[in-house]
N, C-alpha and C positions, 0 to 999 in steps of 0.2 A: 597620498598618489594621486599624480596627476590625471584629470579627467579627459578623456578623449572624447571630443564632440563634433558631430557632424557640421559642415558649414551652415546648415539651417538652423541647428539647435544653437550654435554659438551666435548667429545673429539675432535670435530671439532671446537668448540669454544677456546679450551685450545692449540690445536695444529692444526692450518689451513694447510689444505692439508693432513692430516693424513687419511689413510683409516681405515675404521671402519668395524669390523668382523660383520656378520650376526648373529653369535651366541656370544653373549657376554659373558664374562667371570663372574662367581658369583661376586656380589658386595664385597668390602672389608668389614672385621668385624667391622670397624670403619669408620666414614666419612672421606673424603678425604681432607678436609680443606675448600674448597671454601664456604659451607655452613655457615662457622662460622665467616666470615668476617665481620666487624661492617658495618652497615648500617645508613641510616638517620633516622630510628626509634629505641627508645630505646629498649635493650633487657638485659638478664641477671640481671633481677632486684630481688634483695635480700633484704628482711627486716630484720633488727636486732633489739633487745631491747637496751633501755639505761640500766644504771646500776640500775634506777628504772623504769621498763616498766610500773608502773601506771600513769606515767607523761611524758616519754620519748620513742620514737622509733627513727629509723635511716633507710635509704633505699640508697642502691648503685646501680648503673646502667652503661650500657655501651653504647655509641653512636659511630658514626664516627667522625672523627676530625671537621667537618662543625658545630658541637654544641659546641659553645664556653664557655657556662657557663653551672653550675648545676643548674637547676630549675626544681622545683616541685609545685604542688599545692595540698593543703589539706583542707578538710572540715569535719564538722560532716556528718555523714552518714543518708542521707534522706531515708523514706519508699518509695518515689517513683522516678521518672527518672528525676530528677533535681538535681544531685550530685554536679554541679559545680557553682549554682548560688550564694553561698556566700563562695566560696573557698578563702583561702589566698595563696598568692605566695611566696614561700621561696626559697632562693638561698643558695649553699653550695660550695663545692670544687670541682675542676676538676684536672685529672691527665692523662697525656699523656703516652701511651705504644706503642711500635712497635713490634709486633710477625710475626710469620711465615705467619699470615693473613694480615698483613698490618698494618698500623696506626689505633690506635682507641684512643677513650678517655673515661675514666671512671669518674664519678661524684658520690658525695656523699652529701646528705642533712640530717640534722636533725630535727626531730619534737620535739619540746620541750613545756612545759607547757601545757600539754595536761589533759584533765580531766579522772579521774579513772574510770574504767568498763565502758568505752565508746565506740561505734562503730565510725570509722572513714574511709573516703575515700580518697586517694591520687592518682596523676598520675605524670607522669614524661616526660620531654620533650626531643625531639630529633629535628635534622634540618628539618624533613619531617612530624614532627606531633608529637602528644602525644600518650603515651601509653594508655590503657584502664584504667577505673577508677578501683583500686584495693582497696579492704576493709580489715580492721583489727580492733581489740578490743584491748584497752589498759586493763592492768592488775587491779585487784581491789586493792584498798589500805589496805584492810583486808584480812584476812586469809580465802580463800574461796576454795572449791573443783575445782581441774582442771586436766587435762590430758596432759602429755607430751610423745613425741616419741623419742626414742634413736636409732641411727644407727651405726653400726660398719663400717669398711672400705668399700669403694665404688671401688675406685682405678682403676680397670681395665675393660674393656668392659662395661663402665659407662652405656651408653645409651642401648647397646643392651640386657644387662643381669642385671646390677644391678638395673635398673629403674623398672623393674617388682616388686622386693621388696619394693621399695620406693611407688610406686603407690598403691600397695596392702595395705601398711600401712595407706595411707590416705583414701583409699577408705572404709576401715573397722574401721576407728576410728573417730567417731563424735568429730568434733570441737577441735582438738589438740590445746593447747594454746602455745606451743614451740617446737621446735625440735631439738635435741641433735646429733651432729655428732663427733665421737672419733677420727678423724684425718684419713689421707690418703684420701682425698676426691678425689684425682687424683694420677696418677701414677708418672708423670712429670719428672722423671729421665731416664724413659725408652724409649720405641720405637715410641711412638706416638708424633704426633705435640702437642705440650704442651697446646696452646690456644684451641685446638680442646677439649682438654680433659675439660677445664673449660666450653667450649661450651656444651659439652655433660651433664657434671653435672648440669649445669642450667636447661637443656632442661628435664632431667630426673625427677627433682622435678617440673617445670613448674611454673605455678601461685601460686603453694602452697607455694614455697620459698619466694615469693612476698608478701604473705598475712598472713603467720605464721611465727612469729619471728624465726630466725636461730641462734643457739648457736654452732659454731664450735670450735673443738680443732684442733691445728695443728698436722700432723704427721711427720714422717721423709722424707715423699715424698712430702710434701709442700715446703721442703728445695731442693736446687739445690747444687751440687758438686762445690767446690770453692778451687783453688790451690794456697795457700799462696807464697809469694816471695821466701821462703827458700825450696819450692818444697812440703810441705805436705800438706795434705788434709783438708779441712775444710768444711764448710756449709753456704750457705746464703739463707736467706728467699726469695722464690720465689717472682717474682714480681707481680703476679695474687693476691696474699692473702691478702695484705693491700689495695688493690684496690676494691676487691670483697665484702668485709665484712667492714661495718661502725661500729666497735665494741667500747665499753665503754673504756675509757681513765682510767681505774684504777687498772692496773695490777703491776708485780713485776718489780722492778728496773732491766733494762737491757734486759727485755723480755716484754716491754710495747705494742708491736703490736700483741703479741699472748698470752696473760694472762689477765683475767679479770674476775669480778664476776658480777652476776645478782641476784637481790632479787626479786622472784615472788611469791607472795601469800602466805607467811609463808614458803618458800624454798629459800635456800641460794645456787645458782649455782656458783660453783668454777672451773674455766678452767685453767689448767697448761700447760706447753711445756715440755714435756720430752726430746725431740730433743734437745733443747737449753739447758737444764739442764745438759745433757749427754755430749754434743759436743762441746758447746760454753760456758761452764764455769758459767752458770748462776743457778746452783743448789742450792747454799747456799742462794743466794738473793730470789729464788722462795720458798725455804723452810721457810725462814724467814716470807715472806710475806703470804704464806700459813697459817702459825700459827697464825699470826695476823689477818687475815682474818676470819679464823675460831673462834679466841677469840672474836672477835667484833661482830659475827653473833647472832642476836637476832631471828633467824628464828627457827620455830619447827623441821624442816628437813634441811640437810646439804647434799649436793650431789657435787662430784668432778668427773670432767671429763678430761681425757688426753688419750695419745695414748699408749705409751709402758707400758704392764701390770706389775703390782706388781708380781702376780703369772700367770706363763704362762701355757698356754695348748698345746703349740706346741713346743716350744724352749726347748733343754735340762735344762737350767738354768732359774731360775727368773731374771728380771732385777736388777743386783747387785748394780748398781748405787743408783737406786729409792727405793728398798724394805726396807732396813733397816732405811731410813731417812724419808720417807714419810710414810711409814707404821705406824711408832711410832705415828706420829702427828695424823693420821686418827684415831687411837686407843685413844689417851689421849684427843682428841677434840670430839670423838663421831661423827663422820662421820657415815653417813648411809648407803649410796650406793657409790661405786667407779665404774664408766663407762669407759671402755678401749676398744682398738682395737689391731691392729698390729698383732696379732697371726693368723688371718685367720681362725678361728675355735670358738666354742662356749664353753663357761665355767662359771658355777655359782659355786663360792667358798664361804662357810660360816665359815670355820675354817681351818687354815694352817695344822691344825694335821690331817685334812682328814674327809670324809663325815661319817665314822662310830663314830668318836670322836664328830663330831658336832651332830649327830643324838642322841648319849647319853648325851651330854650336855642339848639338848633342851628337852629330855624326864625327864630331873631332874630339870626343871625350870630355867636353866641357861639363862642369857641375850645375846642377839645377838650383836655382835661387827659389823665392818662395811661389807658389803656385797659386794664381788669383782666380777664383771661381766665383761667377755671378749665376743664380738661378730662380726660377718662379715656379710655384705650387699651384697658384689659384688662377683664376679666370682671367684677370686684368692683364692684358699684353701692351707691349710696345714694339714700334718697329725698331729694326737694327739701324745702327748709325752707319757713317760711310766708310769706318774703319773695321767694321765687323767681319769683312771679306779678307781682310789681310793680317790684322794685329791679332785676335785670337786664334789659337790652334782650331778652335772649333766653336762654332756658335749656332743658334737657333732662334727662330721666332714663331709666335704662335705654338708653343709647345709647353705642357705641363710636365714637369720632372720632378724626380727624387733623386737623392744620391745615397749610395751606400759606400763606407769607408771601412775597409778591414785593416786591423793594425796586428801585424805579427812579428815581433822581434825588430829586425832591421829593414824590414819590408811595410809599405804603406800601399795598400790596393784601393783605388778610387774607381768606381763605376757609376755613371748616370744613366737613368732609365726613363723613358716617358711613361705617362700614366697608365697606359696599357702593358707595361713591363717590358718593352722593347728598348735593347741597349742603344744608347745614344753615343756615349763617349767613355773612355776609359783610359788609365794609365796605371803604372807602378812606380813608385819612389823607392829606390834601395840605398840605404845607407852605406857608403863605402869605409874601409878602415882609415881613410883619411878625414873622416867625419863629415863629409859632403854628401849630396844627394845626386843620383843619377836617374833620369826619367826615361822610361820606355812605354809606347803608346800599345796598350794591349787589352783586352777584353772583347774584341770584336767576333763577329763582323757587325758593324753599326749600320743603321738605317741611313738613307741619304740625308744631307744636310736639309733642314726644313727651313722654307722661305716662303713668304707671299710673292705671288707674280700675278701683276695686273689686277690687284684687288681680290684676286682668290687665294685663300689660305692653303697650307700644304696638306689639309685633309679633303679639299675640294669645296669647302664652305666659304662664306665670305671672310675677308680679312679684317679682323678687328683690331689689329695692332696699330695704336696711335702713334703717330711721329710725335718725337720729342723736340 
């Protein structure tokens, strides 16, 4: 079990003989590292879905190196206090890693052959004991209503600040079936101990990440800088990503560890890797795979998740490598929602021609194409660009948000909330008998648009939104 030390005791333990001031300095804005060293008990437990989550799930977790094997137990969830009496023990794969916090071992175990729409309990083992019993429910094999959450970038100050938004989302949302993350879960290439960031990310979600299946997309900060022999700069996927998430193995060639799709109760979720597409030469392969995966979809709704936005709300220019290529497929294959991050602002865009053109088209009965969303969960903020007042239907800066999406038959209900739970944006998509969508703005009243004015943020404090 982790030891809890006072600041003075920590200083004496880390630096024998050191003098400790009576008036200690304020604690650092992030954890100093020691609390995130691996122990003999499992931590960083993350549940992910199989490609068909009605019958398959997977878990990844971490221990210290004394736990040699990946071991989990799973059973049907009882209504009484005997969850383990008929548990099956399963084994998986283990992977060693050494970080600033020392040696550790990640483990992954896959749960397959499950019964649809059924509650299960599972636990995982470390050298000094088991985790608690954790409960999840498989998807139904049929189309049924469900709710999922969508988070933008957490990235910086994950536990001190981003966790508030995450926890508010779980507190305010009854029984979410899935959680989507639009990349840059951590900063990784910046100032903090990288292993600490993954510890903070896991702690921010806590047991929710172990009981609700997580669908993450990688951002550019899930990669680390890599210098090639000729001196040019490239990227490598950070070592934590493939260890933290036991994802379905059905992705695009060349990007198998970071792209995948999941079919959940009449929704096909497709996860892309914009960084690999832009910087590592997998754009063509991902584009071909995207087109094939959408063409093969029999789901009533198609949702695409990735990091770099097709239409930006902060940067001067849209993502030129992705916009013309992926946007064409989204429109041709009738994608319903495109969920993104990267810009550290909020934007909901229903027509590239702008909000006025979109409103006129809707008033005339026009069908709705893909709806493009950009959002941010954490503390890092960018200022809005000069198009944000006219192109998106709704935008915000200096605002932490989470999004709740409800799927029920031919209706998809989208709501965006601030970190305090106030409604900021909302719409309904309704599928018509002709197979096309109609959008209605609903869910208000909404709070006023949030902007910085003369260096002052919308909450009255200083505006920290950086211009891009």
